[in-house]
C-alpha positions in Angstrom: -45.2 43.5 6.3 -42.6 42.0 4.0 -38.9 44.0 4.1 -38.6 45.8 1.1 -36.1 45.5 -0.6 -35.6 41.7 0.0 -32.6 40.4 1.7 -29.6 40.0 -0.1 -30.7 42.3 -3.3 -29.3 45.4 -4.3 -30.3 48.5 -6.1 -29.5 48.3 -10.0 -30.0 50.9 -13.2 -33.4 51.1 -14.3 -34.5 51.9 -17.4 -37.4 53.9 -16.4 -37.2 56.9 -14.1 -39.3 56.3 -10.9 -38.9 52.6 -11.2 -36.5 51.6 -8.8 -34.9 47.9 -9.9 -33.4 45.4 -7.4 -31.2 42.4 -8.3 -29.8 39.8 -6.0 -26.5 40.9 -4.3 -23.0 39.4 -6.2 -21.6 36.9 -4.3 -18.5 38.4 -2.1 -15.0 37.4 -3.3 -13.7 35.1 -0.4 -10.5 32.8 -0.9 -10.6 29.4 0.0 -10.4 28.5 3.6 -6.8 27.6 4.9 -5.7 28.1 1.4 -1.8 28.3 1.6 1.0 30.6 -0.5 4.0 28.7 -0.7 6.0 31.7 -1.7 8.9 33.5 0.3 8.1 35.9 2.8 11.7 37.3 1.9 12.3 37.3 -2.0 8.9 35.5 -3.2 10.2 32.5 -5.0 9.0 29.3 -4.1 9.8 27.8 -1.0 9.7 23.6 -0.4 9.7 21.4 2.5 13.0 20.2 3.7 12.8 16.1 3.9 16.4 16.9 6.3 14.5 18.6 9.3 10.8 19.2 8.1 11.2 22.6 8.0 10.6 25.3 4.6 13.9 26.3 2.9 14.6 28.8 -0.1 16.9 28.2 -2.6 16.9 31.1 -4.0 17.8 33.2 -1.6 18.6 31.0 1.4 15.5 31.9 3.8 14.7 29.4 6.4 11.8 28.6 8.6 12.2 25.8 11.3 9.8 23.1 11.2 6.8 23.3 13.8 5.9 19.8 13.7 3.8 18.3 16.2 3.9 14.5 16.5 0.3 12.8 17.3 1.6 9.4 16.9 -0.8 6.7 17.5 -3.1 9.2 19.3 -4.4 10.9 16.3 -7.9 11.8 16.4 -10.0 9.0 14.9 -13.6 9.3 13.9 -16.8 7.7 13.7 -18.7 6.1 10.7 -21.5 8.5 11.0 -23.0 10.7 8.3 -22.7 14.0 10.6 -19.0 12.9 10.9 -18.5 13.2 6.8 -20.9 16.4 6.8 -18.0 17.5 9.2 -15.2 17.0 7.3 -12.7 19.3 5.5 -12.3 18.8 2.1 -9.9 20.1 -0.8 -6.0 19.9 -0.1 -6.1 23.6 1.8 -4.2 24.8 -1.0 -4.3 26.0 -4.5 -2.6 22.7 -6.5 -3.0 21.4 -9.8 -3.5 17.9 -10.8 -2.0 15.3 -13.6 -4.3 12.8 -14.8 -1.9 10.4 -17.0 -4.0 9.2 -19.6 -1.6 5.7 -19.8 -2.3 4.5 -16.2 -4.9 7.0 -15.4 -3.0 8.2 -12.3 -4.6 11.2 -10.6 -1.3 13.2 -9.1 -1.5 16.1 -7.1 1.5 18.8 -7.7 2.0 22.5 -6.4 0.4 25.1 -8.9 4.2 26.4 -9.3 5.6 23.0 -11.0 6.3 22.2 -14.3 6.1 18.8 -15.2 4.8 16.9 -18.0 5.6 12.9 -16.9 3.7 10.6 -15.1 5.7 9.8 -11.7 4.2 6.2 -11.9 4.9 5.0 -15.2 7.0 7.4 -16.9 4.3 8.5 -19.5 4.1 11.7 -21.2 0.7 11.8 -22.4 -0.9 13.7 -19.3 -3.5 16.5 -18.7 -3.0 19.4 -16.4 -6.4 20.6 -14.6 -7.0 22.5 -11.3 -7.1 19.8 -8.5 -10.3 18.9 -6.9 -11.5 20.3 -4.0 -14.4 18.6 -3.3 -13.0 15.4 -1.9 -11.8 14.5 1.9 -8.6 16.5 3.3 -5.9 14.2 4.8 -6.4 14.8 8.8 -2.4 13.2 9.1 0.6 12.3 7.7 4.1 11.1 8.2 6.8 13.4 6.7 9.5 12.4 4.5 12.3 11.3 6.9 14.8 9.6 3.8 16.5 11.9 2.2 16.7 11.7 -1.8 20.6 11.1 -1.3 20.0 8.0 0.8 17.0 6.9 -1.5 19.3 6.4 -4.4 22.0 4.7 -1.9 19.8 2.2 -1.1 18.5 1.7 -4.4 22.3 0.9 -5.8 23.0 -1.6 -3.3 19.5 -3.6 -4.1 19.6 -3.4 -7.5 22.6 -5.3 -7.3 21.5 -7.1 -4.2 20.5 -10.2 -5.9 22.7 -13.1 -7.8 19.8 -13.4 -10.6 19.7 -10.0 -12.0 22.1 -9.3 -15.0 25.5 -8.1 -13.8 25.9 -4.9 -15.3 22.4 -3.5 -13.5 23.9 -1.9 -10.7 25.4 1.2 -12.3 22.3 2.0 -13.7 20.8 3.1 -10.4 21.6 6.5 -11.1 19.7 7.1 -13.5 16.7 6.2 -12.0 14.7 9.4 -10.9 12.9 9.1 -7.5 10.1 11.4 -7.2 9.2 11.9 -3.3 5.2 11.7 -3.2 2.9 11.4 -0.5 0.4 8.4 -1.4 -3.4 7.9 0.3 -4.3 5.7 2.9 -6.7 4.4 5.4 -6.3 3.4 8.7 -9.0 1.5 10.4 -10.2 0.2 13.6 -12.5 -2.2 15.4 -13.4 -5.0 17.5 -14.7 -8.1 16.5 -16.6 -10.5 18.3 -17.3 -13.6 17.0 -19.4 -16.6 18.0 -18.5 -20.4 16.5 -19.7 -24.0 16.1 -18.1 -26.8 14.0 -17.8 -30.5 13.9 -14.2 -31.2 14.9 -12.4 -35.1 14.4 -11.4 -36.3 16.6 -9.3 -40.0 16.1 -10.3 -43.0 18.8 -8.7 -46.3 19.0 -10.9 -49.3 19.4 -10.3 -53.2 20.0 -11.8 -55.2 18.4 -11.8 -59.5 17.9 -11.1 -60.9 15.1 -10.4 -64.9 14.1 -9.9 -65.5 17.7 -7.4 -62.4 18.3 -8.0 -58.7 19.5 -6.6 -56.2 17.5 -6.8 -52.0 17.4 -8.2 -50.4 15.0 -8.7 -46.7 14.8 -11.7 -44.3 13.4 -12.6 -40.9 12.9 -15.6 -39.8 15.1 -16.8 -36.0 14.7 -17.9 -34.1 17.9 -19.4 -30.5 18.3 -17.1 -27.7 19.6 -18.1 -23.9 20.1 -16.0 -20.7 21.5 -15.9 -17.6 21.6 -13.6 -15.2 20.4 -12.4 -11.4 20.9 -10.1 -9.4 18.4 -9.1 -6.0 18.8 -7.8 -4.6 15.2 -5.4 -1.0 15.3 -4.9 0.9 12.6 -4.9 -1.5 9.5 -3.8 -0.1 6.6 -5.7 0.0 3.2 -4.6 2.2 0.5 -6.3 4.6 -1.0 -5.1 4.0 -5.0 -5.9 1.2 -7.3 -3.1 2.5 -9.7 0.2 1.1 -8.1 1.5 -2.3 -7.7 -0.3 -4.2 -4.7 2.3 -6.5 -4.1 4.5 -3.0 -4.5 2.3 -1.3 -1.7 2.0 -4.5 0.7 5.9 -4.7 0.9 6.3 -0.8 1.7 3.3 -0.8 3.8 5.1 -0.9 7.3 5.0 2.7 8.9 5.6 3.4 12.1 1.8 5.5 12.7 3.7 6.9 16.1 5.1 9.5 13.8 1.7 10.8 13.0 1.7 14.5 12.4 -1.6 16.5 12.2 -2.3 17.2 8.1 -0.4 20.9 6.9 -0.4 21.9 3.5 3.5 23.1 4.4 4.4 19.7 4.3 3.2 19.5 0.4 5.4 22.6 -0.5 7.0 21.6 -3.9 6.1 17.6 -3.6 3.3 15.3 -5.4 0.8 14.2 -3.6 -2.4 11.6 -4.9 -5.7 11.9 -3.4 -7.5 8.8 -3.0 -9.4 7.1 -5.8 -10.5 4.2 -3.6 -13.0 6.0 -0.9 -14.2 5.6 2.2 -17.1 2.6 2.0 -14.7 0.1 -0.6 -11.9 0.5 1.7 -13.9 -0.1 4.5 -15.4 -3.0 3.0 -11.9 -4.4 2.2 -10.9 -3.8 5.7 -14.5 -5.8 6.8 -12.9 -8.8 4.6 -9.6 -8.8 6.1 -10.9 -8.7 9.8 -13.6 -10.8 9.5 -10.7 -13.7 8.1 -8.3 -12.9 10.6 -11.1 -13.6 13.0 -12.2 -16.5 11.2 -8.3 -18.1 11.7 -8.5 -17.2 15.3 -12.2 -19.3 15.6 -10.5 -22.1 13.8 -7.2 -22.0 16.1 -9.3 -22.5 19.3 -11.0 -25.9 18.0 -8.5 -28.8 19.5 -8.2 -29.9 15.7 -7.9 -28.3 12.6 -9.7 -30.8 10.8 -13.4 -29.9 10.7 -16.6 -29.7 9.7 -19.7 -27.7 9.6 -17.9 -24.7 10.8 -20.4 -21.6 11.3 -19.2 -18.1 12.8 -21.7 -15.3 13.9 -19.4 -12.0 13.6 -19.9 -8.3 15.0 -18.3 -5.2 14.4 -17.9 -2.5 17.2 -16.1 0.3 18.2 -15.5 1.3 14.2 -13.4 4.1 13.5 -11.2 5.7 10.6 -8.7 7.7 9.6 -7.2 9.1 6.3 -3.5 9.4 6.0 -0.9 10.5 3.7 1.9 8.2 4.1 6.0 9.2 2.5 7.2 7.0 -0.9 9.6 7.2 -3.4 8.6 6.2 -6.7 11.4 5.2 -9.2 11.4 4.2 -12.9 14.5 2.9 -14.9 14.8 1.4 -18.2 17.1 -2.0 -19.0 17.0 -3.3 -22.3 14.2 -1.6 -23.6 12.0 -2.6 -20.3 10.6 -0.1 -17.8 10.4 -1.2 -14.1 9.4 0.7 -11.3 10.9 1.2 -7.5 9.2 2.1 -4.1 11.1 2.9 -1.5 9.2 3.9 1.7 10.1 7.6 2.6 10.0 6.6 6.1 12.3 3.7 7.2 13.9 3.0 3.2 12.6 -0.1 2.9 12.5 -0.5 -0.9 10.5 -3.1 -3.6 10.2 -3.0 -6.8 11.0 -5.1 -10.1 14.3 -6.2 -11.5 15.1 -7.5 -14.9 16.2 -11.0 -14.3 19.2 -13.0 -16.3 17.8 -16.2 -17.0 21.0 -18.0 -18.1 22.1 -17.8 -14.5 18.2 -18.9 -13.1 18.8 -21.9 -15.7 22.0 -23.1 -15.7 21.0 -22.7 -11.4 18.0 -25.2 -12.1 20.5 -27.4 -13.9 22.7 -28.0 -11.5 20.2 -28.8 -8.8 18.4 -31.6 -10.7 22.1 -32.8 -13.0 23.1 -35.3 -9.7 19.8 -36.7 -9.5 19.4 -37.2 -13.0 22.7 -38.6 -13.8 22.6 -41.3 -10.5 19.1 -42.1 -11.8 20.5 -43.4 -15.4 23.6 -44.9 -13.4 21.3 -46.8 -11.4 19.1 -47.8 -14.2 22.0 -49.0 -16.3 23.6 -51.0 -13.6 20.8 -52.5 -11.9 21.5 -55.8 -13.7 24.6 -55.8 -11.4 22.2 -56.1 -8.5 23.3 -52.5 -7.2 21.2 -50.1 -9.7 18.3 -50.1 -6.9 20.4 -48.3 -3.9 21.8 -45.6 -6.8 18.6 -45.0 -8.5 17.1 -44.3 -4.8 20.2 -41.8 -3.6 19.2 -40.3 -7.1 15.7 -40.0 -6.6 16.0 -38.0 -3.4 18.4 -35.8 -4.6 16.2 -35.1 -7.6 13.2 -34.4 -5.1 15.4 -32.0 -2.8 17.2 -30.2 -6.0 13.6 -30.0 -8.0 12.0 -28.4 -4.5 15.1 -26.1 -4.2 15.0 -25.1 -8.0 11.0 -24.5 -7.8 11.4 -22.1 -5.2 14.3 -20.2 -7.4 11.8 -19.9 -10.0 9.2 -18.7 -8.5 11.6 -16.2 -6.7 12.8 -15.1 -9.9 9.4 -14.9 -12.1 8.5 -12.6 -9.2 11.0 -10.1 -9.4 10.4 -8.7 -13.1 6.8 -9.1 -13.3 5.1 -7.2 -10.2 
């Protein structure tokens, strides 16, 4: 016999006497799992993460909570590529946060609910939209806490801005206007073992003697011989950026983090600090990692051959023991303006490594390039004029050598200068 009333139904008001009416029971008010309130337990003000030691501090009443950091490092749990693994994975930030969406660069930045900001930390635009942060994305499992203070970041930036002779003389004094923002950036780490069997025709040079016109002579020719081999490569914590909103050139320069300092994710680390959710999801990131692993394995296979010159190269590649982690890594992002141009600077929040864009004083660069080429050009002209005296050839050759050397150095100077303000 069916149960009456049905489960999860409750009685409600009826317009007809003697008739009972039932309705589905309302959903109970359940707080989001793992949500953390960053209010000071002493005065109720907003707390903030302390970069100096990893604790929680209150700027209003001085309340301090010592850090409870547990460093797991390389032993941080990894996950297999299985459907059930993703289904069991936690989602959301574990704390109520807002999201800042930039209409200029399309960056999505997670910020604390109490933070009042209307500026994008990546491009400086004020064309932003605030909304509730999505809670349906994967939750980070580990992070590296900030270890570089804002003051230390400023010192590094001032030194870096004046560290090249190619920049304008007055650039260094602009370091104090650089507004650095601490932000956790998303990264994926991948582990895998690749096994590859390869086969190729490898060039071998052979010398042979032959008789011509009654004399023995020698000649060389190329013989193609089949070679094969096997390569096994172990990839440990290959880092792939979880965002496309930042310059890959800058990220690649800052990607050298010490993952032995990985710590289990706790929303307290995000108190008062921005964070960026991934816009490169797991599958595209894994495809990028596999491409990098495949190319590395291919180079290892070709290195086994007895000669780098080969043809008809083939490789059969297998992946095994594939695992992944989603982590947050600390970075300071700063912007400064020079000559009505905006430049971006990033500082590694763990190691203080710095990378970014700097304006170039092209007058200095062209003078340097001209100085490198001038000796060769001058000697070449002198050699041409004095050729009638019989000594022009020697001078011309010397001039040509100097010009080639100067041109090579000038090329590298130009490449470096071009890369400084176009990242």
